[in-house]
N, C-alpha and C positions, 0 to 999 in steps of 0.2 A: 091429459095434460101434455102440452107440447114437450118433446123429449129434451130440447135445449134448455128450457126453463127449469126442468127437473135437475139437470146436471149443475146448474148455477147454484140452486138452493142447497144441493148436497155438499158442494165445496165450501160454501159459506159456513155451514154448520160444523164442518171439521176444523176450520181455522181458529175457532175460539174467539173471545172478546178482544177488542183493541186495547192495548195498555194505555193508561193515562199519561199525559205529558209530564216530564220531570218537574219537581217543585223547586230545584236549586241546580246551579252549575257545578259539575264535578271539579275538584281541585286537580291541577296538572301534576303529574309525577315528576320526580327529580330529574334534571337533565343528565345525560350521560357524562361521566367524568372524562376530562381531556386526557389524552395519552401523554404521559410526561416525557420530556426530551431526556436523552441520555445525560447522566450527570457530567460527563466530560465536555459536553457541549454548552453547559450552563455554568461557567465559573462564577464564583462569588464575586460580587461587585464591591464589597466592602471588606476591610481587613479587621474590623472591630476597633480600629484606631482612627477616630474622625480626623485628626490632624494629618495622618499619613494619607488617608483617602483624599483630603483636600489638596495636599501636595501633589498626589498622583494625577488628579484631574487637571491641575494647572500645568504640570509637566507635560502632559499629553500634547497641549497646544505648542509648547516650545519644541518638542521633539518633531512634530509635524512640520513646523516652520524650518527645522534644520534639515528637512528633506526625507524624513522617514514616513512610510505609509502608516496611516492611522490604524489599519487592520493589524499590522505587525506590532505596533506599540500596544494595542489592546490585548493581543494574544500573549505577549511576553510579560506584561504587567498584571494580567488577570490573576486573581487569587493571591497576589503577592502581599506579604506582610513584612514589616521591618524586622531585621534581625537584631535582637537585643544584645547579643554578644559583640556584634560589630560596633554598635553604638557605645557599648561599655569600653571596648578597646580604644576607640577613637577618643573617648573622654578621659581615659586614665592617664595619669602621669606617674611614673615610678616614684615611690616614696624616697628612694635613694638614687643619686646620680652616680653612675659608675665612673671612676676616674679614667681619663683617656688612656693612661698607661695600662691599666687593667684591661680595658677594651682591646687595645692593640695586641697585648700579650696573649689574650684569649684567641685572637684571630690567627696568630702565627703559631699554630700548634705543630708539633713534630709529625703527627699523623697526617695533618692537612698538607704539610710541605712534601711528605713522601708521596702522597697520592697525586698531588699536582705535578711533581717531577716525573712521575710515571706517565701521566696523561700527555705532558708536553712532548714526550718522545714517541708516544704510541699512536696518537690520533693522526691519521694520514691526511686529513683535510686542513690541518692548521697552516701549512705553508701557503696554500692558495688563499686563505682568509687574510693572512698577513700581507700577502702581495696585493690583494684587491683593496684592502682598507687602510693599510699602513699601521695597524695597531698590533703591538707585539703579542705573541701567544701567551706570554706569562701574565700580562694584564688581563687577557680574556679568561684564562683559567682561574685567576684570582676572583674575578667577578662571578664566574660559574660556582666557585667554592663558597663564596660569601652569600650569594643569592639563594642557592638551593642545595647546598652540600653536594655539588657535582651532579645535580639533577634529581637527587633522591627525595628532597623535601620541597614540593611545589605548592602545597596548600590545596584544600578541598572545599573552599567556600564557593558558592554560586556567585559569580562576579556581578551578574545583573542585580541580584538581591542585595549584595554588599554595597554597590554603588547607589542603589535606590535608598538603602538605609542611611548612608552617609549624606545623601542629598536632603533627605527628610530631616535628619538631625540638625543640619543647617550650619555647622561650624565651618564647613568648606563647601557650601552648597553649589556655587557656580562651577567649581572644579569637579565635584562629584557628578553633577548633571552632564558636564561635558564628557566625562569618561563613560557615563551610562549611555549617552547617545552614541559614542564610539563603539561600545559593546554591541548595541543594537544594530549598528551599521555592519559590524562583522557578521552578525547573524543574517542580516538582509543580503549580504553578498553571497551567502551560501558556502563561503570558504570554510567556516567552522560553525558547528551547531551550538545551541545554548548549553547542551550537556558537556561540550568540550571546554567551555569557558569557566574553568575552575582556577582558583588562585588563592592568594592570601586574603586575609580579612579586608585589606585595603585595596584589593582589586588587581594586584600584580600577578602576572600569569607566567607559567612555563618555567623552563630551566634557568632562564636569565631574568625572570620576573619583570615582564613588560606590562605596563599599563595598556588598556585598550587603545588609547590614542597613539601610543608608541608602536603598537602592533600595526595599526593601519598605515602609519607613515613610514615605518622604519624596518619592520620585520622582512627577512630575506629568505627566499627558497634556495638555499645553497646546494642542497643535494639533488635538485632538479626533478623532484617527483611531482611538481605542480602544486604543491601546498606548502605554505610557510608554517611548518610544524615546530613551534618553539617548545612544545610539551614533550614530543617523542623523539626528536632528531637533535642530538648534540651539534651536528653540523649547522642546521638552521639556527639553533639557539645562539651559538657562539658567533656566527656570521652576523646575526641580527644585533648582538651586543657590540660587535666591531663597527657596524654601521651607525649605531646610536652614538658611540664615542667619537667616530669620525665627524658626524654631523654636529656633535657638541664642541668641536674645535681641536680634537687630537691632531697633533702635527707629527707627521712621519719623521723619524730620526731624531726627535728631541727627547730630552730627559723629562722626568716628572718632578723630581725633587733632589736635593742634596743636603745631607746632614752637615752642619757647620758649627764652628766655635766662635764665641764673641770675646772681645778683650775686656779686661777689668774696666769698670766705669762706663760701659756701653749704655747708650740711651735706649732702653727697652720700649719707650713709647713709639719707636719706629716700627715695632712689630704690627702686623696687619695694616701696614701703611703703604708706602710707595712701592711700585713695581719697577725695579731697575735691574740691569744686566750685572753679572758678577763683578766687573771692574769697579762699579760704583760702590758695591758693598765691600770689596777688598780694600778700597781706600779708607773705609771706616773701621778696618781691622777684622772684618769677617773673613774666615778662612775655612776651607774644607776640613772637616773633622778628621778624616783619615790622612791628611797632609799630602794627598795626591793633587796634582794640578787639575784645573778645570778642563773639561773635555769639550770638543767641538759641539757636542749635543747640549751643552750647558751654557749657551751664550744668549738665551732669550731673557727678557725682562722677568724678574722673580720677586716674590713677596717673602719677607722674613716673618717667620712665626715661631712662637714659643708655646706649643700646645699644652705643656705641663708646667709652664712658668719657667723662671730662670734656673730652677733646680733640675729641669729635665732636658732632653735632647732638643736642639734647635735646628730648624730647617729653612732652606730657601726653596720656595715652591714655584716651579715653572708652569707655563700655561697648561701643560698636559695634566697637571694636578687638578686644575679647574674643569678640564674636560671630564675627568672621572666624577666630579661632583654633579655632572648632569644626570648621573644615575641616582645620586643621593647627596643632597647639598649639605654635607657634613664634613668638617675637617677630619674628624676621627675616622669616618668611613673611607675617605679618599687616602688617608695615610695607611689605613689597614690594607686597602687594595694594593697600594704601591709597594709597601714593605713586604707583603706576602709574595707579590710578583718578583721582587728582588731575591727573596729566599728561594723561589722556584729556580731562578737562574743561577743559584749558587752564591749569591752575594753574602758578604760578611755581615754579622750583626751590627747594631748600632754601637758607636764608640761610647756614647754616654747612655747608660741605662735609664729606663723609666723610673721615677722615684716611687717609693711606697707612700700611698696617700690614704686619707680617710674619706670614705664616701660622704657626700653632703646630703642631708635630708632636705626634703622640699621646704620645710620651715626655715632651714638655714639659708637656702637660696632666696626665698621670698623676703626673709628678714634683711639680708644684705641689700637687695634691691630697694627695699623700703628705706633703709638707712642711707643709701646713696642719694635717693631722691630728697630725703629730709635735709641732707648736707649740701644740696644744690647741684648734684651731678645726676642728670636725668638718664636713667637706664631704660626708660620706656615702662610699659605696664609691668607691675610686680607679679609675674606669672610663674616664677620659678625656673624659667628657661634661660640659661646663660648663653645668650646669643651675642651678636656683634655689638648691639646697643649697650648691653650691660658691660661687656668687656671694654668698650670705649670709655664709658663713664668711670669704670674702675681704674683704668689707666690714668685718666685725668685726676682722679682723687689721689692715687698713689703718687703721682708726680708732684702734686701740690703739697704733699706731706713728706716729701723727701725719701720716699720708698722706691724700690725697684718697680718701675712702671710696666710690668709684664702683662697686666690685665688678667691675671690668673686668680680665680677665687678659691683660695685654700681655706681651711678651717681657721687658720690664724687671721686671714683677712676678714672673715666673717666676724670673728671676735672683736677685732679692732674697729670695724665699722659700727657694730652694735654698741660698743663702749662709747665711741665718739658721738653717736646719735642719741645716747641716753637710754638705750634699750637694755643695757647691762651695766652693772656697777664696774667702776674702774678696778 
């Protein structure tokens, strides 16, 4: 046999039989699992609140239209949820309305006066702030005391989350969205981080409680360290407050208010009315309560107010009072600031003390507004807030009934209104 043929036959016998073709197609195995991204890189896209998520989606477009990068908006709002405490505080109205006298007396405490007097003499940067902005140090220290207890109580709410919650809640949506955009612009600028933007539930930040928009437009780097640090620098905080008041109309060298007395039979319907210089009021019998003459600082047009009614102290309010209200548009707040500042400077107490009053429940306030409307004196919406519309309606009703038309809603006025409107028996 040929040797090559023998080797072929031998190898074929060692290989064994050929296997039959498969009768079915094998099933593929499971694909490999994808490697998950780190949790920090995949923020949740929903908050669990469909309404909030819808608002956030809509707001994103408005924020970008306002000049913010979409990536920044997405990053800062990712994983955000509404803060129920912020929404609750925004919705709440106190059951009882503190009388203005109680409010002001609470502001002007002996401890607060002592601390303010110490600061006015010890802080070395105050003269330069006064010179630059024209706002007296006593007013600035009063703002500092009222807003944050001299820097000690600044709030620890996340301002971005607070403003998003208020915007979603909707009661003040346009305002809250504007402040949220301002907060995001602060972050975009790199001047302050998201972690730094802490404040009150309503978004006010730092030792002088600036809203984000105020910070952008008005905050000042007074200590020259390259940062407008209203949180950690009293110099920056008080200079920023002075700048806000100056922009709000504070006039260097003018007074803010003067306590006055009124003659018997005075027409109290003139309160919260015309703004006239002291000679106009003097012709009507209005005189300084301390019997001292008017000063050169008290020659600007002034409004007459009776914040606690005819039984309480009466004031002429000069334009600088209304500059204080750029901080908080409340007569009580501005009076508290001004009177506290006067106390820091060693001013005498009021000639006429605040009366002792009964706090009004919200039901009393709404009931009085409802009664005024029923009697034909429109106070606006019966919401329990005694604002200028309610006081104007009340003065008109009082004058038409031969009462002292001071526009002050006391418990006696609540009773009279409800009796006349048929809500109470005579």
